[in-house]
C-alpha positions in Angstrom: 1.2 -2.3 13.8 2.5 0.9 12.0 -0.9 2.6 11.5 -0.8 2.4 15.5 2.8 3.5 15.6 2.0 6.8 14.0 -1.5 7.2 16.0 1.4 6.9 19.1 4.0 9.7 17.6 0.8 12.0 16.2 -0.4 12.1 20.0 2.9 13.4 20.6 4.3 15.2 17.9 1.7 16.6 16.1 -1.1 14.7 13.7 -0.3 16.2 10.6 2.8 14.0 10.9 1.1 11.0 11.2 -1.0 11.9 8.5 1.9 12.5 6.4 3.5 9.5 6.7 0.5 6.8 7.2 -0.6 8.6 3.7 2.6 8.1 2.1 3.3 4.6 3.1 -0.4 3.8 2.3 -0.1 5.3 -1.1 3.5 4.1 -1.9 2.8 0.5 -0.8 -0.4 0.7 -2.9 0.6 1.9 -5.7 3.8 -1.0 -5.4 0.8 -3.6 -5.2 -0.8 -2.2 -8.4 2.3 -3.0 -10.2 3.2 -6.2 -9.2 -0.7 -7.1 -9.8 -0.8 -5.9 -13.3 -3.5 -3.4 -12.9 -2.1 -0.2 -14.8 -1.2 -2.4 -17.8 -3.8 -3.4 -20.5 -5.5 -6.8 -21.1 -2.7 -7.6 -23.9 0.4 -6.1 -21.6 -0.8 -8.4 -18.8 -1.3 -11.5 -21.2 1.9 -11.1 -22.2 3.5 -10.6 -19.0 1.6 -14.1 -17.7 3.0 -15.8 -20.6 6.6 -15.1 -20.4 7.1 -15.6 -16.5 8.3 -18.2 -14.6 6.1 -20.7 -13.1 7.3 -19.5 -9.4 7.1 -16.3 -10.0 2.3 -15.4 -10.0 3.7 -17.3 -5.9 6.3 -15.0 -5.3 4.8 -11.7 -6.6 1.3 -12.4 -5.0 2.8 -12.8 -1.7 4.9 -9.9 -2.0 1.7 -8.0 -3.3 -0.5 -9.7 -0.3 2.0 -8.3 2.3 2.2 -4.7 0.3 -2.2 -4.6 0.6 -1.6 -5.2 4.0 0.5 -3.0 5.0 -0.6 -0.3 2.6 -4.4 -0.8 3.5 -4.1 -0.1 7.0 -2.1 3.1 6.9 -4.5 4.8 4.0 -7.8 4.4 6.6 -5.6 5.4 9.2 -4.2 8.9 7.3 -8.0 9.6 5.9 -9.7 9.0 9.5 -7.2 11.3 10.8 -7.4 13.7 8.1 -11.4 14.0 8.6 -10.6 13.9 12.3 -8.8 16.5 12.9 -10.1 19.5 10.1 
């Protein structure tokens, strides 16, 4: 939805704005997704985090991270596609 809005804005205001906004949204949400899913930590740190968190925490983290991935990935694909098309 955000990427469709960005394409509409880019059509009228300029593609560079769309590429920049979709890229920032895409990269930002995917970085937060990685932080929630323990992608940037070692196995020992991930294991320790898993052992000390409450039982309801993994479900909340999974819900938040899946929503962030659903928002971020299409925006990143839109930014890359528009970057390749407009060059």
